[in-house]
TORKOL-4160 file (C-alpha; in steps of 0.2 Angstrom, whole numbers, padded with zeros to 4 digits, m for minus):
397
<pt num="1" X="0023" Y="0050" Z="m0056"/>
<pt num="2" X="0015" Y="0062" Z="m0042"/>
<pt num="3" X="0010" Y="0046" Z="m0030"/>
<pt num="4" X="0026" Y="0037" Z="m0034"/>
<pt num="5" X="0032" Y="0054" Z="m0024"/>
<pt num="6" X="0021" Y="0053" Z="m0012"/>
<pt num="7" X="0024" Y="0036" Z="m0006"/>
<pt num="8" X="0040" Y="0039" Z="m0006"/>
<pt num="9" X="0041" Y="0053" Z="0005"/>
<pt num="10" X="0030" Y="0046" Z="0016"/>
<pt num="11" X="0044" Y="0031" Z="0018"/>
<pt num="12" X="0057" Y="0042" Z="0022"/>
<pt num="13" X="0046" Y="0052" Z="0034"/>
<pt num="14" X="0042" Y="0034" Z="0043"/>
<pt num="15" X="0057" Y="0026" Z="0037"/>
<pt num="16" X="0071" Y="0025" Z="0054"/>
<pt num="17" X="0060" Y="0032" Z="0066"/>
<pt num="18" X="0046" Y="0014" Z="0065"/>
<pt num="19" X="0046" Y="0004" Z="0078"/>
<pt num="20" X="0056" Y="m0010" Z="0080"/>
<pt num="21" X="0054" Y="m0026" Z="0072"/>
<pt num="22" X="0063" Y="m0041" Z="0073"/>
<pt num="23" X="0076" Y="m0048" Z="0060"/>
<pt num="24" X="0075" Y="m0067" Z="0058"/>
<pt num="25" X="0088" Y="m0078" Z="0051"/>
<pt num="26" X="0080" Y="m0094" Z="0039"/>
<pt num="27" X="0089" Y="m0111" Z="0033"/>
<pt num="28" X="0091" Y="m0101" Z="0015"/>
<pt num="29" X="0092" Y="m0084" Z="0021"/>
<pt num="30" X="0088" Y="m0069" Z="0031"/>
<pt num="31" X="0070" Y="m0060" Z="0034"/>
<pt num="32" X="0063" Y="m0041" Z="0039"/>
<pt num="33" X="0048" Y="m0038" Z="0046"/>
<pt num="34" X="0043" Y="m0023" Z="0041"/>
<pt num="35" X="0026" Y="m0010" Z="0042"/>
<pt num="36" X="0027" Y="0001" Z="0026"/>
<pt num="37" X="0017" Y="0017" Z="0024"/>
<pt num="38" X="0007" Y="0017" Z="0006"/>
<pt num="39" X="m0001" Y="0030" Z="0001"/>
<pt num="40" X="m0016" Y="0024" Z="m0012"/>
<pt num="41" X="m0031" Y="0031" Z="m0022"/>
<pt num="42" X="m0043" Y="0022" Z="m0029"/>
<pt num="43" X="m0061" Y="0023" Z="m0034"/>
<pt num="44" X="m0074" Y="0014" Z="m0022"/>
<pt num="45" X="m0092" Y="0012" Z="m0019"/>
<pt num="46" X="m0105" Y="0012" Z="m0007"/>
<pt num="47" X="m0113" Y="m0004" Z="m0008"/>
<pt num="48" X="m0131" Y="m0009" Z="m0003"/>
<pt num="49" X="m0125" Y="m0022" Z="0007"/>
<pt num="50" X="m0131" Y="m0028" Z="0025"/>
<pt num="51" X="m0124" Y="m0025" Z="0042"/>
<pt num="52" X="m0115" Y="m0037" Z="0051"/>
<pt num="53" X="m0114" Y="m0034" Z="0070"/>
<pt num="54" X="m0116" Y="m0053" Z="0077"/>
<pt num="55" X="m0117" Y="m0071" Z="0071"/>
<pt num="56" X="m0135" Y="m0072" Z="0065"/>
<pt num="57" X="m0130" Y="m0056" Z="0056"/>
<pt num="58" X="m0115" Y="m0063" Z="0047"/>
<pt num="59" X="m0125" Y="m0080" Z="0042"/>
<pt num="60" X="m0138" Y="m0071" Z="0034"/>
<pt num="61" X="m0128" Y="m0058" Z="0024"/>
<pt num="62" X="m0119" Y="m0076" Z="0018"/>
<pt num="63" X="m0136" Y="m0081" Z="0014"/>
<pt num="64" X="m0142" Y="m0065" Z="0004"/>
<pt num="65" X="m0126" Y="m0067" Z="m0005"/>
<pt num="66" X="m0129" Y="m0084" Z="m0011"/>
<pt num="67" X="m0148" Y="m0079" Z="m0014"/>
<pt num="68" X="m0151" Y="m0081" Z="m0034"/>
<pt num="69" X="m0163" Y="m0065" Z="m0034"/>
<pt num="70" X="m0150" Y="m0054" Z="m0023"/>
<pt num="71" X="m0144" Y="m0042" Z="m0033"/>
<pt num="72" X="m0124" Y="m0041" Z="m0038"/>
<pt num="73" X="m0110" Y="m0033" Z="m0046"/>
<pt num="74" X="m0113" Y="m0014" Z="m0050"/>
<pt num="75" X="m0131" Y="m0017" Z="m0047"/>
<pt num="76" X="m0128" Y="m0014" Z="m0029"/>
<pt num="77" X="m0120" Y="0001" Z="m0032"/>
<pt num="78" X="m0130" Y="0017" Z="m0021"/>
<pt num="79" X="m0117" Y="0029" Z="m0025"/>
<pt num="80" X="m0099" Y="0029" Z="m0033"/>
<pt num="81" X="m0085" Y="0039" Z="m0019"/>
<pt num="82" X="m0065" Y="0038" Z="m0020"/>
<pt num="83" X="m0054" Y="0032" Z="m0006"/>
<pt num="84" X="m0039" Y="0039" Z="m0004"/>
<pt num="85" X="m0026" Y="0036" Z="0012"/>
<pt num="86" X="m0010" Y="0033" Z="0018"/>
<pt num="87" X="m0011" Y="0013" Z="0025"/>
<pt num="88" X="m0001" Y="0003" Z="0036"/>
<pt num="89" X="0006" Y="m0013" Z="0027"/>
<pt num="90" X="0012" Y="m0025" Z="0036"/>
<pt num="91" X="0028" Y="m0038" Z="0026"/>
<pt num="92" X="0041" Y="m0048" Z="0025"/>
<pt num="93" X="0056" Y="m0048" Z="0016"/>
<pt num="94" X="0066" Y="m0061" Z="0013"/>
<pt num="95" X="0084" Y="m0062" Z="0004"/>
<pt num="96" X="0093" Y="m0077" Z="0000"/>
<pt num="97" X="0112" Y="m0083" Z="0008"/>
<pt num="98" X="0114" Y="m0088" Z="m0011"/>
<pt num="99" X="0109" Y="m0081" Z="m0025"/>
<pt num="100" X="0110" Y="m0094" Z="m0037"/>
<pt num="101" X="0111" Y="m0079" Z="m0049"/>
<pt num="102" X="0092" Y="m0076" Z="m0044"/>
<pt num="103" X="0093" Y="m0065" Z="m0029"/>
<pt num="104" X="0089" Y="m0049" Z="m0040"/>
<pt num="105" X="0072" Y="m0056" Z="m0046"/>
<pt num="106" X="0058" Y="m0051" Z="m0032"/>
<pt num="107" X="0044" Y="m0063" Z="m0029"/>
<pt num="108" X="0030" Y="m0052" Z="m0023"/>
<pt num="109" X="0019" Y="m0065" Z="m0015"/>
<pt num="110" X="m0001" Y="m0061" Z="m0012"/>
<pt num="111" X="m0012" Y="m0070" Z="0001"/>
<pt num="112" X="m0033" Y="m0073" Z="m0003"/>
<pt num="113" X="m0044" Y="m0074" Z="0007"/>
<pt num="114" X="m0047" Y="m0080" Z="0025"/>
<pt num="115" X="m0029" Y="m0079" Z="0029"/>
<pt num="116" X="m0013" Y="m0068" Z="0029"/>
<pt num="117" X="0004" Y="m0069" Z="0023"/>
<pt num="118" X="0006" Y="m0084" Z="0035"/>
<pt num="119" X="m0002" Y="m0094" Z="0020"/>
<pt num="120" X="0018" Y="m0091" Z="0009"/>
<pt num="121" X="0025" Y="m0096" Z="0027"/>
<pt num="122" X="0017" Y="m0111" Z="0037"/>
<pt num="123" X="0026" Y="m0113" Z="0053"/>
<pt num="124" X="0024" Y="m0129" Z="0054"/>
<pt num="125" X="0038" Y="m0135" Z="0047"/>
<pt num="126" X="0044" Y="m0127" Z="0035"/>
<pt num="127" X="0058" Y="m0135" Z="0025"/>
<pt num="128" X="0041" Y="m0145" Z="0019"/>
<pt num="129" X="0027" Y="m0132" Z="0019"/>
<pt num="130" X="0036" Y="m0116" Z="0016"/>
<pt num="131" X="0036" Y="m0106" Z="m0001"/>
<pt num="132" X="0045" Y="m0092" Z="0007"/>
<pt num="133" X="0058" Y="m0106" Z="0014"/>
<pt num="134" X="0058" Y="m0115" Z="m0003"/>
<pt num="135" X="0058" Y="m0099" Z="m0012"/>
<pt num="136" X="0075" Y="m0096" Z="m0003"/>
<pt num="137" X="0082" Y="m0111" Z="m0004"/>
<pt num="138" X="0080" Y="m0107" Z="m0025"/>
<pt num="139" X="0088" Y="m0091" Z="m0024"/>
<pt num="140" X="0075" Y="m0079" Z="m0024"/>
<pt num="141" X="0071" Y="m0062" Z="m0015"/>
<pt num="142" X="0053" Y="m0064" Z="m0009"/>
<pt num="143" X="0042" Y="m0051" Z="m0002"/>
<pt num="144" X="0025" Y="m0055" Z="0007"/>
<pt num="145" X="0013" Y="m0045" Z="0015"/>
<pt num="146" X="m0005" Y="m0045" Z="0024"/>
<pt num="147" X="m0017" Y="m0036" Z="0014"/>
<pt num="148" X="m0028" Y="m0020" Z="0018"/>
<pt num="149" X="m0040" Y="m0026" Z="0033"/>
<pt num="150" X="m0028" Y="m0043" Z="0037"/>
<pt num="151" X="m0014" Y="m0047" Z="0048"/>
<pt num="152" X="m0004" Y="m0034" Z="0055"/>
<pt num="153" X="m0008" Y="m0021" Z="0041"/>
<pt num="154" X="m0022" Y="m0008" Z="0046"/>
<pt num="155" X="m0039" Y="m0013" Z="0047"/>
<pt num="156" X="m0052" Y="0000" Z="0041"/>
<pt num="157" X="m0071" Y="0002" Z="0038"/>
<pt num="158" X="m0077" Y="m0017" Z="0031"/>
<pt num="159" X="m0088" Y="m0006" Z="0021"/>
<pt num="160" X="m0083" Y="0007" Z="0011"/>
<pt num="161" X="m0063" Y="0007" Z="0013"/>
<pt num="162" X="m0056" Y="m0012" Z="0013"/>
<pt num="163" X="m0062" Y="m0013" Z="m0007"/>
<pt num="164" X="m0055" Y="m0023" Z="m0024"/>
<pt num="165" X="m0050" Y="m0007" Z="m0031"/>
<pt num="166" X="m0041" Y="m0002" Z="m0017"/>
<pt num="167" X="m0031" Y="m0019" Z="m0014"/>
<pt num="168" X="m0025" Y="m0018" Z="m0032"/>
<pt num="169" X="m0020" Y="0000" Z="m0031"/>
<pt num="170" X="m0009" Y="m0006" Z="m0015"/>
<pt num="171" X="0000" Y="m0021" Z="m0026"/>
<pt num="172" X="0003" Y="m0007" Z="m0039"/>
<pt num="173" X="0011" Y="0004" Z="m0025"/>
<pt num="174" X="0023" Y="m0010" Z="m0020"/>
<pt num="175" X="0028" Y="m0015" Z="m0037"/>
<pt num="176" X="0033" Y="0001" Z="m0038"/>
<pt num="177" X="0043" Y="0004" Z="m0023"/>
<pt num="178" X="0052" Y="m0013" Z="m0025"/>
<pt num="179" X="0056" Y="m0006" Z="m0045"/>
<pt num="180" X="0061" Y="0011" Z="m0039"/>
<pt num="181" X="0072" Y="0004" Z="m0025"/>
<pt num="182" X="0062" Y="0013" Z="m0013"/>
<pt num="183" X="0055" Y="m0004" Z="m0005"/>
<pt num="184" X="0073" Y="m0010" Z="0000"/>
<pt num="185" X="0081" Y="0008" Z="0005"/>
<pt num="186" X="0066" Y="0006" Z="0018"/>
<pt num="187" X="0071" Y="m0011" Z="0021"/>
<pt num="188" X="0090" Y="m0007" Z="0022"/>
<pt num="189" X="0088" Y="0008" Z="0035"/>
<pt num="190" X="0072" Y="m0003" Z="0045"/>
<pt num="191" X="0078" Y="m0009" Z="0064"/>
<pt num="192" X="0086" Y="m0019" Z="0071"/>
<pt num="193" X="0099" Y="m0018" Z="0058"/>
<pt num="194" X="0105" Y="m0034" Z="0047"/>
<pt num="195" X="0119" Y="m0035" Z="0035"/>
<pt num="196" X="0110" Y="m0047" Z="0023"/>
<pt num="197" X="0102" Y="m0032" Z="0019"/>
<pt num="198" X="0114" Y="m0019" Z="0017"/>
<pt num="199" X="0120" Y="m0023" Z="0001"/>
<pt num="200" X="0101" Y="m0026" Z="m0010"/>
<pt num="201" X="0102" Y="m0019" Z="m0026"/>
<pt num="202" X="0088" Y="m0014" Z="m0036"/>
<pt num="203" X="0077" Y="m0030" Z="m0043"/>
<pt num="204" X="0081" Y="m0032" Z="m0061"/>
<pt num="205" X="0065" Y="m0041" Z="m0062"/>
<pt num="206" X="0047" Y="m0044" Z="m0053"/>
<pt num="207" X="0037" Y="m0059" Z="m0052"/>
<pt num="208" X="0022" Y="m0057" Z="m0044"/>
<pt num="209" X="0013" Y="m0074" Z="m0037"/>
<pt num="210" X="m0006" Y="m0077" Z="m0029"/>
<pt num="211" X="m0018" Y="m0089" Z="m0020"/>
<pt num="212" X="m0036" Y="m0087" Z="m0021"/>
<pt num="213" X="m0042" Y="m0069" Z="m0019"/>
<pt num="214" X="m0024" Y="m0065" Z="m0021"/>
<pt num="215" X="m0024" Y="m0073" Z="m0037"/>
<pt num="216" X="m0037" Y="m0062" Z="m0045"/>
<pt num="217" X="m0028" Y="m0046" Z="m0038"/>
<pt num="218" X="m0014" Y="m0054" Z="m0047"/>
<pt num="219" X="m0022" Y="m0058" Z="m0064"/>
<pt num="220" X="m0032" Y="m0040" Z="m0063"/>
<pt num="221" X="m0013" Y="m0034" Z="m0061"/>
<pt num="222" X="m0004" Y="m0042" Z="m0076"/>
<pt num="223" X="m0020" Y="m0035" Z="m0087"/>
<pt num="224" X="m0021" Y="m0017" Z="m0082"/>
<pt num="225" X="m0001" Y="m0016" Z="m0077"/>
<pt num="226" X="0006" Y="m0027" Z="m0088"/>
<pt num="227" X="0024" Y="m0017" Z="m0089"/>
<pt num="228" X="0026" Y="m0019" Z="m0070"/>
<pt num="229" X="0028" Y="m0037" Z="m0071"/>
<pt num="230" X="0042" Y="m0049" Z="m0078"/>
<pt num="231" X="0030" Y="m0066" Z="m0073"/>
<pt num="232" X="0014" Y="m0072" Z="m0065"/>
<pt num="233" X="0010" Y="m0087" Z="m0054"/>
<pt num="234" X="m0009" Y="m0088" Z="m0052"/>
<pt num="235" X="m0012" Y="m0102" Z="m0039"/>
<pt num="236" X="m0032" Y="m0107" Z="m0031"/>
<pt num="237" X="m0039" Y="m0098" Z="m0048"/>
<pt num="238" X="m0043" Y="m0099" Z="m0063"/>
<pt num="239" X="m0060" Y="m0092" Z="m0072"/>
<pt num="240" X="m0073" Y="m0106" Z="m0077"/>
<pt num="241" X="m0090" Y="m0107" Z="m0074"/>
<pt num="242" X="m0087" Y="m0117" Z="m0053"/>
<pt num="243" X="m0080" Y="m0103" Z="m0049"/>
<pt num="244" X="m0086" Y="m0099" Z="m0033"/>
<pt num="245" X="m0104" Y="m0108" Z="m0035"/>
<pt num="246" X="m0102" Y="m0117" Z="m0019"/>
<pt num="247" X="m0104" Y="m0101" Z="m0012"/>
<pt num="248" X="m0100" Y="m0090" Z="0004"/>
<pt num="249" X="m0114" Y="m0100" Z="0017"/>
<pt num="250" X="m0099" Y="m0115" Z="0013"/>
<pt num="251" X="m0087" Y="m0102" Z="0024"/>
<pt num="252" X="m0099" Y="m0105" Z="0038"/>
<pt num="253" X="m0093" Y="m0088" Z="0043"/>
<pt num="254" X="m0098" Y="m0079" Z="0060"/>
<pt num="255" X="m0092" Y="m0061" Z="0066"/>
<pt num="256" X="m0076" Y="m0057" Z="0073"/>
<pt num="257" X="m0078" Y="m0044" Z="0085"/>
<pt num="258" X="m0074" Y="m0054" Z="0098"/>
<pt num="259" X="m0059" Y="m0061" Z="0104"/>
<pt num="260" X="m0047" Y="m0065" Z="0096"/>
<pt num="261" X="m0051" Y="m0054" Z="0082"/>
<pt num="262" X="m0058" Y="m0040" Z="0091"/>
<pt num="263" X="m0065" Y="m0032" Z="0072"/>
<pt num="264" X="m0078" Y="m0017" Z="0069"/>
<pt num="265" X="m0093" Y="m0022" Z="0061"/>
<pt num="266" X="m0093" Y="m0031" Z="0043"/>
<pt num="267" X="m0079" Y="m0041" Z="0047"/>
<pt num="268" X="m0083" Y="m0062" Z="0048"/>
<pt num="269" X="m0071" Y="m0075" Z="0049"/>
<pt num="270" X="m0075" Y="m0096" Z="0046"/>
<pt num="271" X="m0077" Y="m0107" Z="0057"/>
<pt num="272" X="m0068" Y="m0122" Z="0058"/>
<pt num="273" X="m0079" Y="m0132" Z="0047"/>
<pt num="274" X="m0078" Y="m0118" Z="0034"/>
<pt num="275" X="m0059" Y="m0120" Z="0034"/>
<pt num="276" X="m0059" Y="m0138" Z="0029"/>
<pt num="277" X="m0075" Y="m0137" Z="0017"/>
<pt num="278" X="m0065" Y="m0122" Z="0008"/>
<pt num="279" X="m0045" Y="m0126" Z="0012"/>
<pt num="280" X="m0042" Y="m0144" Z="0012"/>
<pt num="281" X="m0044" Y="m0159" Z="0001"/>
<pt num="282" X="m0040" Y="m0172" Z="m0007"/>
<pt num="283" X="m0037" Y="m0190" Z="0004"/>
<pt num="284" X="m0040" Y="m0185" Z="0020"/>
<pt num="285" X="m0028" Y="m0200" Z="0027"/>
<pt num="286" X="m0015" Y="m0194" Z="0013"/>
<pt num="287" X="m0016" Y="m0177" Z="0006"/>
<pt num="288" X="m0013" Y="m0168" Z="0022"/>
<pt num="289" X="m0014" Y="m0170" Z="0044"/>
<pt num="290" X="m0024" Y="m0165" Z="0058"/>
<pt num="291" X="m0011" Y="m0151" Z="0062"/>
<pt num="292" X="m0011" Y="m0145" Z="0046"/>
<pt num="293" X="m0031" Y="m0143" Z="0047"/>
<pt num="294" X="m0027" Y="m0137" Z="0065"/>
<pt num="295" X="m0012" Y="m0124" Z="0060"/>
<pt num="296" X="m0025" Y="m0120" Z="0045"/>
<pt num="297" X="m0038" Y="m0113" Z="0057"/>
<pt num="298" X="m0026" Y="m0108" Z="0072"/>
<pt num="299" X="m0019" Y="m0094" Z="0060"/>
<pt num="300" X="m0036" Y="m0090" Z="0049"/>
<pt num="301" X="m0038" Y="m0072" Z="0047"/>
<pt num="302" X="m0057" Y="m0062" Z="0048"/>
<pt num="303" X="m0061" Y="m0052" Z="0031"/>
<pt num="304" X="m0071" Y="m0036" Z="0027"/>
<pt num="305" X="m0088" Y="m0038" Z="0018"/>
<pt num="306" X="m0084" Y="m0024" Z="0007"/>
<pt num="307" X="m0070" Y="m0036" Z="m0001"/>
<pt num="308" X="m0087" Y="m0047" Z="m0009"/>
<pt num="309" X="m0095" Y="m0033" Z="m0015"/>
<pt num="310" X="m0082" Y="m0027" Z="m0025"/>
<pt num="311" X="m0074" Y="m0040" Z="m0031"/>
<pt num="312" X="m0081" Y="m0041" Z="m0049"/>
<pt num="313" X="m0068" Y="m0026" Z="m0051"/>
<pt num="314" X="m0056" Y="m0039" Z="m0054"/>
<pt num="315" X="m0066" Y="m0052" Z="m0064"/>
<pt num="316" X="m0063" Y="m0053" Z="m0083"/>
<pt num="317" X="m0052" Y="m0040" Z="m0085"/>
<pt num="318" X="m0040" Y="m0044" Z="m0102"/>
<pt num="319" X="m0022" Y="m0040" Z="m0105"/>
<pt num="320" X="m0016" Y="m0039" Z="m0123"/>
<pt num="321" X="0000" Y="m0029" Z="m0118"/>
<pt num="322" X="0004" Y="m0041" Z="m0106"/>
<pt num="323" X="0021" Y="m0050" Z="m0114"/>
<pt num="324" X="0027" Y="m0061" Z="m0098"/>
<pt num="325" X="0024" Y="m0078" Z="m0097"/>
<pt num="326" X="0011" Y="m0084" Z="m0085"/>
<pt num="327" X="0008" Y="m0101" Z="m0076"/>
<pt num="328" X="m0008" Y="m0106" Z="m0068"/>
<pt num="329" X="m0007" Y="m0120" Z="m0052"/>
<pt num="330" X="m0023" Y="m0130" Z="m0048"/>
<pt num="331" X="m0027" Y="m0139" Z="m0032"/>
<pt num="332" X="m0032" Y="m0156" Z="m0040"/>
<pt num="333" X="m0047" Y="m0156" Z="m0028"/>
<pt num="334" X="m0051" Y="m0136" Z="m0025"/>
<pt num="335" X="m0068" Y="m0138" Z="m0019"/>
<pt num="336" X="m0070" Y="m0118" Z="m0020"/>
<pt num="337" X="m0065" Y="m0114" Z="m0038"/>
<pt num="338" X="m0068" Y="m0132" Z="m0047"/>
<pt num="339" X="m0084" Y="m0139" Z="m0039"/>
<pt num="340" X="m0068" Y="m0153" Z="m0030"/>
<pt num="341" X="m0063" Y="m0158" Z="m0047"/>
<pt num="342" X="m0049" Y="m0148" Z="m0056"/>
<pt num="343" X="m0045" Y="m0160" Z="m0070"/>
<pt num="344" X="m0054" Y="m0157" Z="m0088"/>
<pt num="345" X="m0058" Y="m0141" Z="m0085"/>
<pt num="346" X="m0059" Y="m0131" Z="m0103"/>
<pt num="347" X="m0057" Y="m0117" Z="m0096"/>
<pt num="348" X="m0041" Y="m0121" Z="m0088"/>
<pt num="349" X="m0033" Y="m0126" Z="m0107"/>
<pt num="350" X="m0020" Y="m0114" Z="m0110"/>
<pt num="351" X="m0029" Y="m0110" Z="m0128"/>
<pt num="352" X="m0043" Y="m0104" Z="m0117"/>
<pt num="353" X="m0033" Y="m0092" Z="m0104"/>
<pt num="354" X="m0023" Y="m0085" Z="m0122"/>
<pt num="355" X="m0040" Y="m0076" Z="m0125"/>
<pt num="356" X="m0038" Y="m0066" Z="m0109"/>
<pt num="357" X="m0019" Y="m0066" Z="m0113"/>
<pt num="358" X="m0016" Y="m0067" Z="m0131"/>
<pt num="359" X="0002" Y="m0062" Z="m0132"/>
<pt num="360" X="0010" Y="m0068" Z="m0116"/>
<pt num="361" X="0026" Y="m0076" Z="m0119"/>
<pt num="362" X="0019" Y="m0093" Z="m0113"/>
<pt num="363" X="0005" Y="m0098" Z="m0104"/>
<pt num="364" X="0006" Y="m0115" Z="m0094"/>
<pt num="365" X="m0006" Y="m0122" Z="m0084"/>
<pt num="366" X="m0003" Y="m0138" Z="m0069"/>
<pt num="367" X="m0013" Y="m0147" Z="m0057"/>
<pt num="368" X="m0006" Y="m0150" Z="m0043"/>
<pt num="369" X="m0013" Y="m0170" Z="m0038"/>
<pt num="370" X="m0022" Y="m0174" Z="m0021"/>
<pt num="371" X="m0021" Y="m0155" Z="m0014"/>
<pt num="372" X="m0037" Y="m0143" Z="m0011"/>
<pt num="373" X="m0037" Y="m0125" Z="m0011"/>
<pt num="374" X="m0023" Y="m0120" Z="0001"/>
<pt num="375" X="m0010" Y="m0132" Z="m0006"/>
<pt num="376" X="0003" Y="m0125" Z="0005"/>
<pt num="377" X="m0005" Y="m0134" Z="0017"/>
<pt num="378" X="m0005" Y="m0151" Z="0012"/>
<pt num="379" X="0009" Y="m0165" Z="0010"/>
<pt num="380" X="0014" Y="m0161" Z="m0007"/>
<pt num="381" X="0017" Y="m0143" Z="m0007"/>
<pt num="382" X="0035" Y="m0146" Z="m0010"/>
<pt num="383" X="0031" Y="m0155" Z="m0025"/>
<pt num="384" X="0019" Y="m0140" Z="m0031"/>
<pt num="385" X="0033" Y="m0129" Z="m0027"/>
<pt num="386" X="0045" Y="m0136" Z="m0038"/>
<pt num="387" X="0036" Y="m0135" Z="m0053"/>
<pt num="388" X="0034" Y="m0118" Z="m0050"/>
<pt num="389" X="0053" Y="m0115" Z="m0049"/>
<pt num="390" X="0053" Y="m0127" Z="m0065"/>
<pt num="391" X="0042" Y="m0115" Z="m0076"/>
<pt num="392" X="0052" Y="m0098" Z="m0071"/>
<pt num="393" X="0070" Y="m0107" Z="m0073"/>
<pt num="394" X="0061" Y="m0112" Z="m0092"/>
<pt num="395" X="0058" Y="m0093" Z="m0095"/>
<pt num="396" X="0075" Y="m0087" Z="m0086"/>
<pt num="397" X="0065" Y="m0081" Z="m0072"/>
């Protein structure tokens, strides 16, 4: 409770004096850009990991991480620590023109590694590619945000600050802000004024959706804080023996210290070959276009290596208290998650997944045909969006 009160106070102190950020009218709603101060405290650690200050060290880090004899997970901890602070999280809150009885349902979308919140809202052709636009068209409100260390959010130390437990706590704090109406109050007061945000009321339900690393965070969140979610959509992730086996070297990373990124030590970024290898798949003549690949490369984002060192905290968590519905959406040819073929995975069977969430209202698994890991940047994206909305509708969300 103390953390909630502190966060609310921080929002009051920052709310109306923040730099003016434009709001944007969309075909099916209105969006407002926000810089949200989030107070968060979490466990952290100092890990035994190589430093990365140039391209050679970036490649060496990837090889070190993939080497079979390299210690992993808790074995790499030098000492346990605690991280606490107020972090500016850049977000976009969008509300629909027509509620269709869903306006009071807020979706909170968490993106994955190597991208920012634009993953949910590609600018190529928003009517065909943007999940945000599709959600507005379906009548949902939606919050997308740049995770810590990414995009327009704060970019603190890549080794000892930006770690998985802190990112999980930031997701919890954003959810608490939504549920206690602090988020909507902040959006209403943020400049410039927009009438579309004047009548917002506290969301009655909150649905969490993740992609890739964002799905690791979402999966851990609904396991640990089951009472804070009314439903979850997990995309670009399912626990299975092939997950991540292609290795970090597949990303073809380089150091992100030079323009246009200018990140400090420990931030790495994919080269274009790594973007294609990891994020795009399916028949290259029908699954995606050159423009989609070029866009994915243009909006790529550096990642902090502390995120990888600490990711094990998010894996294998059970959620016996979860009673909400969960849908897993897998890209058919996801190279990173399923080694290139998500068809027929025993671990992706709903009965197997029920061991993680034994009391979930329903567990659904769908495979989106002819798509790769970044399914929003594939030609079949809108069919996938409709499958998500159909699942939510079936579960009164």
